[in-house]
Every structure is written in structure tokens, then in C-alpha cells.
N, C-alpha and C positions, 0 to 999 in steps of 0.2 A: 484472763480471760480471755479478752478480745487481740488479744496477741495471739493464742491459741487460736481463735476461729480463723484469724483470719492467713495464718499457715495453713491450716484445713482447708479454707478454700481458694488457696493459691497450687497446695498440693495434689484437691480437684479439676482445677483447671476452669474454675467458674471466676476468678479472677485471676488475670493477666499475672508473673511476677514482675517485680522491681530491676532484675536483671536484663540488662540489655542484650538482645540477641541479633548478630548480626547476617543470620542467613537471612536467603530470600524469601520475602515475605509470601505466602500461598494462599488459595483461599480452603476451604472444607473439602473442596473437590480436587486441592492436591495442584488447579491453574496459578501460577505466578501472577500475583495482582501487577505488577507493570502490564502484562500483556491484556488483563480487566481494561486495564486506565490506557494503553493506545490505541486497545481494539472500540474503546468509547468513543476514546477524540476523535480519529481517526469516520469512525460511523455520525458522529455530530458536524464533522466540516463537511462532510460530504453531501449530505443534504442546506441545499442551498434557497430552499421556500422558507426558510425557519430563519429569524433572526435569532442571533448568541444574546442571553442576558447580559450581557457589557450593552451592545448594541442598542436593546429596549428599554434601558438604564436613564442611559446617554439619550433618548429620545425626549425625556421629561423635563422643563425646563426647570430653571433653578427657583427655588422656592423662595416666597420674600418673609423676609424677618423684619418685625418691629426693633426691638431688642438690640442687643451685643451679641446675645447666646443665644444659641439654636438648640432645640430639644429636639435629637431624632430615636424613634421607637422602630422603622421601617415599616409599620403598620397600625393601623388606627384598634384591632383587634391584638392583644397581648399574646396570644398561639404561633401568629404572623409571622411577630416581629421580631427583634432580638435583643439586647439590653441597651439602656438606653447609654445613650450620648449629648455630653453637651460637646458643643461645639463653636468656637469664637468665631466674629464674623468682622475682626476692624481689616483684613484685609481686600484688597476691592477685587480681585476675584473672586469667582464661587467657591465656599469651603466646600469638602468632598466626605461626608461621614462614611468611618470604616468601614462598616460590617454591609448600608445594601448598596452604597456609591450613591444615593442623592445630594444634589447639589444646596445649598442654601448663600441667599445674599442677602446683605442688611436693605431692609427700604428706608432710601433718605427721603426725605417729606418736605428739603427746602431744596 
């Protein structure tokens, strides 16, 4: 029964099929998605008054952690964060969270 439901949903285009489609992706209005991405990036790069997300995150100083492992969730609010990532701090240079880019260092007390 579940497989019949999945087939019906795929046929009705509520769920995408598992087959690969190598044609050019377009939006519902028929605009190629590559054009939208290119235009969005160009628009973002022209506005020099705003900092990029990468520039903003690099301004945050590395977070000092007492232990050898840091647990990063991105934000104290779970709705704004990301899946928890445990980061090993054994190296001298700051360790970087793969989701949000926050940097962590081990706080040595000696």
C-alpha cells in the first residue's frame, strides 16, 4: 500500500521521481535556475555597503573552550541553529565548525 501511495505521489508530481533528469533546471516561471543564481550573486557583489556572511563570521573571535571537545549548535535558539557538531580541539590552530564557520580553541590554563 505504501509503495502504491509513493507511486501516486510521484505521478502527481507532489514528490520528485528518483530518476535523474539531466535537462536544464528551470523555475515554475520557466527561468533557468543558473540565471537566477548568477543574477543573485552579481547583485550581492555589487552592494559594497554590506559585508558578506563570510566576512561577518570571520569577525567573531575564536571561542575558548575548557575541554578538548567543543559542541557547536550555531545558536542558543534551536530554531536558528544547526545540527550539533562535536569538534576536536587537539590542534594549535582554531577548529572551525563545518556548518556555521565559528572557530573554537582550547583554553589552556597553565
